[in-house]
C-alpha positions, 0 to 999 in steps of 0.5 A: 440517448434519452434512455441513457440519460434516464439511466444516468439520473437513476444511478446518480439518485441511487448513489446519493440516496445510499450516501445520505441514508448510510454511514461512511467512515474516513480513516487516515493511516501512516507509519514506517515501512520496510521493503526488501527483496531476496536474490536467488541467482547463482552467486547471490550468497556474495551479494547482500541486499539491504531493505530500505525504510520509508514512509507509507500512508494513505486515506481509506473510505468505508461506505456501509451498504448494509449492516453486514456489507461495506465497500472500502476504497482509498488512496495509499502511498508506499516506496518499495525497493532495496539497497546494495553497498559494496566497498573496499579500501586501497593502500596508497603510500601507506594510507588506506583510502576507502572506495565503494558504491551504493546502489538503490532501487526505489519504486514509488507506488500510489495504489487505489484498493477496492475491497468488499467487506462482509461481517459474519453475524455471530449468534450465541454466547461468543461475541468478538 
């Protein structure tokens, strides 16, 4: 138990010292997102699947570990899915009455990306 406590304190100290002596970037992003799907079933040429448009956004935190190495994580939100609309009209006593149905499949995603970023050092005349 005592050995585990010492390891926890060492890990906490290393995490705090990394946070103190390195640079951290925090970024917010957001925008319009279009999501759709494609059907490959038999008879799918008669079905039209339309994309849905929604908001996507999040927060990304980038922690530099060295000059070339960084760790990125955060929290992102997206809504994905598709919509399908079918309709017809029925003639009742000389009056066209539209009949139809709309099907929407919407799935809400909350993601936590974990990324490791490495910058390749470029020497010479060519610079980004």
